[in-house]
MARKOLPA-325391 format. One record per residue (C-alpha): x, y, z; residue number from 1. Coordinates in steps of 0.5 Angstrom, whole numbers, plus 2048, in hexadecimal, padded with zeros to 3 digits. Example, Ala and Ser with C-alpha at 12.3 -4.5 7.8 and 13.67 -1.06 7.14 Angstrom:
(guza (819,7F7,810),1)
(guza (81B,7FE,80E),2)
This chain:
(guza (85A,7D5,817),1)
(guza (857,7D0,81B),2)
(guza (852,7CC,817),3)
(guza (84E,7C6,81B),4)
(guza (848,7C1,81A),5)
(guza (843,7BE,81F),6)
(guza (83E,7BA,81E),7)
(guza (839,7BD,824),8)
(guza (834,7B7,824),9)
(guza (82E,7BC,825),10)
(guza (82F,7C3,826),11)
(guza (82A,7C5,82B),12)
(guza (82C,7BF,82F),13)
(guza (833,7C1,82F),14)
(guza (833,7C8,82F),15)
(guza (836,7C9,836),16)
(guza (83C,7C4,834),17)
(guza (83D,7C8,82D),18)
(guza (83D,7CF,830),19)
(guza (842,7CC,835),20)
(guza (847,7CA,830),21)
(guza (846,7D0,82B),22)
(guza (848,7D4,831),23)
(guza (84E,7D0,834),24)
(guza (851,7CE,82D),25)
(guza (84F,7D4,828),26)
(guza (84F,7D1,821),27)
(guza (84F,7D6,81C),28)
(guza (84A,7D2,818),29)
(guza (846,7CC,81B),30)
(guza (842,7C7,816),31)
(guza (83D,7C4,81A),32)
(guza (839,7BD,818),33)
(guza (832,7BA,81A),34)
(guza (830,7C1,81D),35)
(guza (829,7BD,81C),36)
(guza (825,7C4,81C),37)
(guza (820,7C7,817),38)
(guza (823,7CE,814),39)
(guza (81E,7D2,818),40)
(guza (820,7CF,81F),41)
(guza (828,7CF,81E),42)
(guza (82A,7D3,824),43)
(guza (82E,7D8,820),44)
(guza (82E,7DE,825),45)
(guza (831,7D9,82A),46)
(guza (838,7D9,826),47)
(guza (837,7E1,824),48)
(guza (838,7E2,82C),49)
(guza (83E,7DE,82C),50)
(guza (841,7E2,826),51)
(guza (83F,7DD,820),52)
(guza (83B,7DE,81A),53)
(guza (837,7D7,818),54)
(guza (835,7D5,811),55)
(guza (831,7CE,811),56)
(guza (82D,7C9,80D),57)
(guza (828,7C6,812),58)
(guza (823,7C0,812),59)
(guza (81E,7BE,816),60)
(guza (820,7B8,81B),61)
(guza (827,7B6,818),62)
(guza (82D,7B8,814),63)
(guza (82E,7BF,813),64)
(guza (835,7C3,812),65)
(guza (837,7CA,814),66)
(guza (83D,7CE,814),67)
(guza (83F,7D3,819),68)
(guza (844,7D9,818),69)
(guza (848,7DD,81E),70)
(guza (846,7E4,81C),71)
(guza (84B,7E7,821),72)
(guza (851,7E3,81D),73)
(guza (84D,7E4,816),74)
(guza (849,7EA,816),75)
(guza (846,7E9,80F),76)
(guza (844,7E2,811),77)
(guza (842,7DD,80C),78)
(guza (83E,7DD,806),79)
(guza (83A,7D7,803),80)
(guza (83C,7D4,7FD),81)
(guza (837,7CE,7FC),82)
(guza (833,7C9,800),83)
(guza (831,7C2,7FE),84)
(guza (834,7BE,7F9),85)
(guza (82E,7BC,7F5),86)
(guza (82D,7B5,7F7),87)
(guza (827,7B3,7FA),88)
(guza (826,7AE,800),89)
(guza (826,7A7,800),90)
(guza (81E,7A6,801),91)
(guza (819,7A8,7FB),92)
(guza (817,7AF,7FB),93)
(guza (81B,7B1,801),94)
(guza (81F,7B7,7FD),95)
(guza (826,7B9,7FF),96)
(guza (829,7B8,806),97)
(guza (82C,7BE,80A),98)
(guza (833,7BB,809),99)
(guza (837,7C1,806),100)
(guza (839,7C8,807),101)
(guza (83F,7CC,803),102)
(guza (841,7D3,805),103)
(guza (847,7D8,803),104)
(guza (84B,7DA,809),105)
(guza (851,7DF,809),106)
(guza (852,7DD,802),107)
(guza (852,7D5,804),108)
(guza (84C,7D1,802),109)
(guza (849,7CD,808),110)
(guza (845,7C7,807),111)
(guza (841,7C3,80C),112)
(guza (83E,7BC,80B),113)
(guza (83A,7B7,80E),114)
(guza (83B,7B1,80A),115)
(guza (836,7AB,80A),116)
(guza (837,7A6,80F),117)
(guza (835,7A0,80A),118)
(guza (833,79B,80F),119)
(guza (830,796,80F),120)
(guza (835,793,809),121)
(guza (833,791,804),122)
(guza (82D,795,802),123)
(guza (82A,79B,800),124)
(guza (82D,79F,805),125)
(guza (834,79D,803),126)
(guza (833,79E,7FC),127)
(guza (831,7A5,7FE),128)
(guza (837,7A6,802),129)
(guza (83C,7A4,7FC),130)
(guza (838,7A8,7F7),131)
(guza (838,7AE,7FC),132)
(guza (840,7AD,7FC),133)
(guza (840,7AE,7F4),134)
(guza (83C,7B4,7F4),135)
(guza (841,7B7,7FA),136)
(guza (847,7B5,7F6),137)
(guza (844,7B8,7F0),138)
(guza (843,7BF,7F4),139)
(guza (84A,7BE,7F7),140)
(guza (84D,7BE,7F0),141)
(guza (849,7C4,7EE),142)
(guza (84C,7C8,7F4),143)
(guza (853,7C5,7F2),144)
(guza (852,7C8,7EB),145)
(guza (850,7CF,7EE),146)
(guza (857,7CF,7F1),147)
(guza (855,7D2,7F8),148)
(guza (858,7D0,7FE),149)
(guza (853,7CB,801),150)
(guza (851,7C6,807),151)
(guza (84C,7C1,807),152)
(guza (84A,7BF,80E),153)
(guza (845,7BB,812),154)
(guza (842,7B4,814),155)
(guza (844,7B0,80E),156)
(guza (842,7A9,811),157)
(guza (848,7A6,80E),158)
(guza (84D,7A2,812),159)
(guza (853,7A3,80D),160)
(guza (858,79E,80F),161)
(guza (858,798,814),162)
(guza (85C,79C,819),163)
(guza (856,7A1,81A),164)
(guza (852,79C,81E),165)
(guza (853,799,825),166)
(guza (851,792,822),167)
(guza (851,790,81B),168)
(guza (84D,78A,81C),169)
(guza (848,78E,820),170)
(guza (846,793,81A),171)
(guza (847,78E,814),172)
(guza (840,78D,812),173)
(guza (83E,795,813),174)
(guza (83D,799,80D),175)
(guza (843,79E,810),176)
(guza (848,799,80E),177)
(guza (846,796,808),178)
(guza (84B,795,802),179)
(guza (846,79A,7FE),180)
(guza (846,79F,803),181)
(guza (84D,79F,804),182)
(guza (84F,79F,7FD),183)
(guza (84A,7A5,7FC),184)
(guza (84E,7A9,801),185)
(guza (855,7A7,7FE),186)
(guza (853,7AA,7F8),187)
(guza (852,7B0,7FB),188)
(guza (859,7B0,7FD),189)
(guza (85B,7AD,7F7),190)
(guza (858,7B4,7F3),191)
(guza (85D,7B8,7F8),192)
(guza (85A,7B9,7FE),193)
(guza (85E,7B9,805),194)
(guza (85B,7B5,80B),195)
(guza (85D,7BA,810),196)
(guza (85D,7B5,816),197)
(guza (860,7B0,812),198)
(guza (866,7B4,810),199)
(guza (868,7B6,817),200)
(guza (866,7AF,81A),201)
(guza (868,7AA,815),202)
(guza (868,7A4,81A),203)
(guza (861,7A5,81B),204)
(guza (85E,7A4,822),205)
(guza (85A,7AA,822),206)
(guza (852,7AA,824),207)
(guza (84D,7AF,822),208)
(guza (847,7AB,824),209)
(guza (845,7A6,82A),210)
(guza (83E,7A3,82A),211)
(guza (839,7A4,830),212)
(guza (838,79D,831),213)
(guza (83D,797,834),214)
(guza (841,79C,838),215)
(guza (845,79E,832),216)
(guza (847,7A4,834),217)
(guza (849,7A2,83B),218)
(guza (84D,79C,837),219)
(guza (850,7A1,832),220)
(guza (84D,79C,82D),221)
(guza (84C,7A2,827),222)
(guza (84E,7A3,820),223)
(guza (84F,7A9,81B),224)
(guza (84A,7AB,817),225)
(guza (84A,7B3,817),226)
(guza (84F,7B5,812),227)
(guza (852,7BC,80F),228)
(guza (854,7BB,808),229)
(guza (859,7C1,806),230)
(guza (85A,7C4,7FF),231)
(guza (862,7C4,7FD),232)
(guza (862,7CC,7FE),233)
(guza (85F,7CA,806),234)
(guza (863,7C4,807),235)
(guza (869,7C8,806),236)
(guza (867,7CC,80C),237)
(guza (865,7C7,810),238)
(guza (869,7C8,817),239)
(guza (865,7C4,81C),240)
(guza (85F,7BF,81D),241)
(guza (85B,7BC,823),242)
(guza (855,7B9,826),243)
(guza (852,7BC,82C),244)
(guza (851,7B6,82F),245)
(guza (84F,7B8,836),246)
(guza (849,7BB,834),247)
(guza (846,7B4,832),248)
(guza (847,7B3,839),249)
(guza (842,7B8,83C),250)
(guza (83B,7B8,83E),251)
(guza (836,7B7,839),252)
(guza (83B,7B7,833),253)
(guza (83B,7B5,82C),254)
(guza (83E,7AF,82A),255)
(guza (843,7B2,826),256)
(guza (849,7B7,828),257)
(guza (84A,7BD,824),258)
(guza (850,7BC,81F),259)
(guza (854,7C2,81D),260)
(guza (85A,7C5,819),261)
(guza (85E,7CB,81A),262)
(guza (861,7CE,813),263)
(guza (866,7D4,812),264)
(guza (864,7DA,810),265)
């Protein structure tokens, strides 16, 4: 099984690039973030034509997550387990943002997340980020207790270590690299979850995001914020990981590249 995560940065704007990626790489399960689409406007039929079932949790203009399942590989598709973590956004009366979606696929629990960015730091948005991470940790503990093979994929908006960024000083004041953000991520690993990309790339130097500004892509000034965390049952089956970096360089591409892991059946 090949599972992948891809912050698409607007599903309508990137639909041609997204379909190209699906056709060329054919992940079994693809978790998407920042679809930036209301539920009623999500282009599910576009994916059905490619042989993918879609389950999505949308929101107007920003956020939004979706999970695509290759029905050619898994005819029964996926079944939804939970959407949302029950935590309101940082603005008073805002309600919950569309950042969490959980499904069952072929005996495995797949979770797609879009963790809050947290900037500017300090401030309410950073406080929200940390509170959301605690909610996520609690939910991951519940999944762990179910003893179901599980993977939690997505844009974590955390640069875990110094070797996950092209320039430490350049990002030192960013919410993605604050000690509190890193500590919250480290607690997930301390609970027994495995960072798939780190496991097979222990020296770091793997980027998943390049800003649109200042020639970041052309200069390879990137960092790693898109992660795949595996429960022990799936960590034991980890065979390969990768970043489809070439797709970041295409016309009208997302500022993220897809990240994937192959698990032995």
